[in-house]
C-alpha positions in Angstrom: 0.0 0.0 0.0 2.8 2.4 0.7 4.2 2.2 -2.8 1.1 4.0 -4.1 1.5 7.7 -3.3 -1.4 9.3 -5.2 -4.6 9.2 -3.1 -6.9 8.0 -5.9 -4.6 5.2 -6.9 -3.9 4.1 -3.4 -7.7 4.0 -2.5 -8.6 2.0 -5.6 -5.8 -0.4 -5.0 -6.9 -1.0 -1.4 -10.5 -1.6 -2.6 -9.4 -4.0 -5.4 -7.1 -5.9 -3.1 -10.2 -7.4 -1.4 -11.2 -10.4 -3.5 -14.8 -10.3 -2.1 -15.4 -6.7 -3.1 -13.6 -7.2 -6.4 -15.7 -10.2 -7.2 -18.9 -8.3 -6.6 -17.7 -5.4 -8.7 -16.8 -7.8 -11.6 -20.0 -9.7 -11.5 -22.0 -6.4 -11.5 -20.0 -4.3 -14.0 -18.4 -6.6 -16.5 -20.3 -7.1 -19.8 -23.3 -9.3 -19.3 -22.1 -12.1 -21.5 -19.0 -12.4 -19.4 -20.4 -11.7 -15.9 -23.2 -14.2 -16.2 -20.7 -17.1 -16.5 -18.6 -16.1 -13.5 -18.6 -18.3 -10.5 -19.9 -16.8 -7.2 -16.6 -17.7 -5.6 -14.3 -14.7 -4.9 -11.6 -14.3 -7.6 -8.0 -14.8 -6.8 -5.6 -11.9 -6.8 -2.6 -12.7 -9.0 0.8 -11.5 -7.8 2.8 -9.2 -10.0 2.3 -5.8 -11.7 2.5 -5.0 -15.3 2.7 -1.2 -15.0 5.9 0.3 -16.3 8.4 0.5 -13.5 8.8 4.3 -13.7 5.0 4.7 -13.4 4.4 2.2 -10.7 4.0 4.7 -7.9 1.3 6.5 -9.8 -0.8 3.8 -11.4 -3.0 0.9 -10.2 -3.3 -2.4 -12.0 -4.9 -5.5 -10.5 -5.1 -8.9 -12.2 -7.7 -11.5 -11.0 -8.1 -15.2 -11.7 -11.8 -16.0 -11.8 -13.6 -19.3 -12.2 -16.5 -19.9 -14.5 -19.7 -21.9 -14.0 -19.4 -23.7 -17.4 -17.4 -26.6 -16.0 -14.5 -25.9 -18.4 -11.0 -26.0 -16.9 -10.1 -22.7 -18.5 -9.9 -19.7 -16.2 -10.8 -16.1 -16.9 -8.3 -13.4 -16.1 -9.5 -9.9 -15.5 -7.0 -7.1 -15.7 -8.3 -4.0 -13.9 -6.9 -0.6 -14.7 -7.8 2.5 -12.7 -8.3 6.0 -14.3 -9.3 9.3 -12.7 -9.2 11.2 -16.0 -9.8 10.1 -19.6 -6.6 8.7 -21.0 -6.6 8.2 -24.8 -3.7 5.8 -24.6 -5.6 3.3 -22.4 -5.9 0.9 -25.3 -2.1 0.7 -25.7 -1.6 0.2 -21.9 -4.0 -2.7 -21.7 -2.4 -4.3 -24.8 1.0 -4.1 -23.2 -0.2 -5.4 -19.8 -2.1 -8.3 -21.5 0.9 -9.4 -23.6 3.2 -9.1 -20.5 0.9 -11.4 -18.6 0.7 -13.9 -21.4 4.5 -13.9 -21.6 4.7 -14.6 -17.9 2.1 -17.3 -18.2 4.0 -18.9 -21.0 7.2 -19.1 -19.0 5.2 -20.9 -16.2 3.4 -23.2 -18.7 6.0 -24.0 -21.4 3.9 -26.9 -22.8 0.7 -24.8 -23.3 -1.7 -25.5 -26.1 -4.3 -22.7 -25.5 -3.8 -19.3 -23.9 -6.1 -18.3 -21.1 -8.6 -15.4 -21.8 -7.9 -12.0 -20.4 -10.6 -9.3 -20.1 -9.3 -5.7 -19.6 -11.6 -3.7 -17.3 -11.2 0.0 -16.7 -12.3 1.5 -13.4 -13.0 5.2 -14.1 -14.3 7.9 -11.7 -13.2 11.2 -13.4 -15.4 14.3 -13.3 -16.0 14.3 -17.1 -17.7 11.6 -19.1 -15.4 8.8 -20.5 -15.2 9.5 -24.2 -12.2 7.3 -25.2 -13.0 4.5 -27.8 -12.9 1.1 -26.0 -10.5 -0.6 -28.4 -6.8 -0.6 -29.2 -7.2 0.0 -33.0 -8.5 3.5 -32.4 -4.9 4.4 -31.7 -3.6 2.8 -35.0 -3.2 5.0 -38.1 -4.4 2.6 -40.8 -6.7 2.3 -43.7 -10.2 1.3 -42.8 -10.1 -1.8 -45.0 -7.1 -3.1 -43.1 -8.8 -3.5 -39.8 -9.7 -7.2 -40.2 -5.9 -8.0 -40.6 -4.7 -5.9 -37.7 -4.3 -6.7 -34.0 -7.2 -5.3 -31.9 -8.2 -5.6 -28.2 -11.4 -4.2 -26.6 -11.7 -3.2 -23.0 -14.7 -2.8 -20.7 -15.2 0.6 -19.0 -17.0 1.3 -15.8 -17.7 5.1 -15.7 -19.0 5.8 -12.2 -20.3 9.2 -13.3 -22.9 7.4 -15.5 -24.2 5.2 -12.6 -26.9 6.6 -10.4 -25.8 6.8 -6.7 -28.3 4.4 -5.3 -27.5 1.7 -7.8 -23.7 1.9 -7.6 -23.8 -1.6 -6.2 -26.1 -4.1 -4.6 -23.5 -4.9 -2.0 -23.5 -3.0 1.3 -19.7 -3.7 1.6 -19.0 -1.9 -1.8 -21.5 0.9 -2.1 -19.7 3.4 0.2 -16.3 2.8 -1.5 -17.8 3.5 -5.0 -19.6 6.6 -3.8 -16.4 8.0 -2.2 -14.5 7.4 -5.4 -17.2 8.9 -7.6 -17.4 12.2 -5.7 -13.7 12.6 -5.0 -13.4 14.2 -8.4 -16.7 16.1 -8.2 -15.9 19.0 -5.8 -19.2 20.9 -6.5 -21.4 18.0 -5.4 -19.6 16.7 -2.3 -21.7 18.5 0.2 -24.9 17.5 -1.5 -24.3 13.8 -1.0 -23.2 14.0 2.7 -26.4 12.6 4.2 -26.5 9.7 1.7 -22.8 9.1 2.3 -23.4 8.8 6.1 -26.2 6.3 5.3 -23.8 4.1 3.3 -21.0 4.4 5.8 -23.2 2.9 8.5 -23.1 -0.3 6.4 -19.3 -0.8 6.4 -16.9 -2.1 9.0 -14.8 0.2 11.3 -11.7 -0.7 9.2 -13.4 0.2 6.0 -14.8 3.4 7.5 -11.3 4.5 8.5 -9.9 3.8 5.0 -12.8 5.6 3.3 -12.6 8.6 5.5 -8.9 8.9 5.2 -9.5 9.1 1.4 -12.2 11.7 2.0 -9.8 13.8 4.2 -7.2 13.7 1.4 -9.4 14.4 -1.6 -12.7 16.1 -0.7 -12.0 19.8 -1.1 -15.4 20.9 0.0 -15.2 19.0 3.4 -13.5 20.8 6.3 -12.9 19.6 9.8 -16.5 20.4 10.8 -17.9 18.2 8.0 -15.6 15.3 8.9 -16.4 15.5 12.6 -20.1 15.5 11.7 -19.8 12.3 9.7 -17.8 10.6 12.4 -20.2 11.7 15.1 -23.2 10.4 13.1 -21.6 7.0 12.5 -19.2 6.4 15.5 -20.0 9.1 18.0 -17.7 7.6 20.8 -14.7 7.6 18.5 -14.7 11.2 17.2 -11.5 12.4 18.9 -9.5 9.2 18.4 -10.4 9.1 14.7 -9.7 12.8 14.1 -6.3 12.3 15.6 -5.6 9.4 13.2 -6.8 11.3 10.2 -4.5 14.2 11.1 -1.6 11.9 10.1 -2.9 11.9 6.5 -3.5 15.7 6.3 0.2 16.5 5.8 0.0 14.8 2.4 -3.1 16.9 1.6 -2.9 20.3 -0.1 -6.1 21.6 1.7 -4.8 24.6 3.7 -7.7 24.5 6.1 -6.8 20.9 7.2 -3.1 21.7 7.3 -3.6 24.6 9.6 -5.9 22.6 11.8 -3.3 19.9 12.3 -0.6 22.4 13.2 -2.8 24.4 15.6 -4.0 21.2 17.3 -0.5 19.8 17.6 0.9 23.0 19.1 -1.9 23.2 21.6 -0.9 19.7 22.7 2.7 20.7 22.7 2.1 23.5 25.2 0.8 21.0 27.7 4.0 18.9 27.5 6.5 21.7 27.6 7.0 24.0 24.6 10.1 22.7 22.9 9.5 19.0 23.8 6.0 19.4 22.5 7.2 20.9 19.2 9.8 18.1 18.7 7.1 15.5 19.4 4.7 17.1 16.8 7.6 17.4 14.3 8.7 13.8 14.6 5.2 12.5 14.3 4.4 14.5 11.1 7.9 13.8 9.6 7.3 10.0 10.1 3.8 10.3 8.6 5.2 12.1 5.5 8.4 10.4 4.7 8.0 7.1 6.7 11.7 6.8 7.8 14.0 7.6 10.7 16.2 10.7 10.4 19.8 10.2 9.1 22.3 10.7 11.9 23.4 14.2 10.8 19.8 15.5 10.8 19.1 13.8 14.1 22.0 15.8 15.6 20.6 19.0 14.0 17.2 18.4 15.5 18.6 17.8 19.0 20.5 21.1 19.0 17.8 23.2 17.2 16.0 26.2 18.7 12.3 26.3 19.2 12.0 28.8 16.3 13.9 26.4 14.0 11.7 23.5 14.8 8.5 25.6 14.2 9.9 26.6 10.8 10.7 23.1 9.8 7.2 22.0 10.9 5.6 24.6 8.7 7.8 23.6 5.7 6.6 20.0 6.0 3.3 20.9 4.4 4.8 21.5 1.0 8.2 19.7 1.3 9.0 16.9 -1.3 12.2 15.7 0.6 14.0 16.0 3.9 16.3 18.5 2.2 13.4 20.8 1.6 12.5 20.6 5.3 16.0 21.2 6.7 17.4 23.6 4.1 19.6 26.4 5.5 
């Protein structure tokens, strides 16, 4: 989970790492002629990623092995690609990933006679309607009469924006996840769906609630601290302060200035209780760990130990926009 740094990609990857939720999604949203032959058993998540190495921290791909109800020994593989904006090169990406998997499968099955089927499936939740043709050949500059002789590959697209909120899924375990993803890219309507969102959040587990609300804190620009507190209070009233404290760890990765300021003010208020400098050091270490996830190198550890209160406050403020430890400790 930590290798996915973009909130949308991380959220969708967590969702699709659950075979039960993924199985429901595939049976509900794959083309009918495919979905009606899928076994009710949860699909198996296949190890490995076919995203280009340099893009792996930004993209999400999931490959599932699903059984069918036909009694045939062949298995169906479903490659799920996530998009938060229309990408005209999607057809090329799914061709590359499909061929990469077949090559891997061939190495593991050198005596093969028939290749297993792979269905590419695009999970899309961007603000605009998906308008990209659903086939690879739309990217090939060729005469129309040549098409029967050229390689082609179609892919299924689930555009959440086209699905009415109340029919996003029949599964209580999946509905809140899909609603959260749908409106993360629709800032203007986030406040309008808050009551319905609360209704769906009451159907999920505490763990799912925490994951979904962390995503909300990171991506919902129209929600401030008051809105998040209200949602927690309506679903888990006894856990409000504990959950808000945990969400604060995610805020440093967020660009929402209201949330960033809230974290610093709350932390400094706590710091005054513990002794000013000790409190600032505690806040700084906690936020630093949450942002970069590693212990300080020895030379920076020494710098922190000898720093003045003013220096620590400056470094804490810099954390909000810093891309590296060097950005924090410069000068």
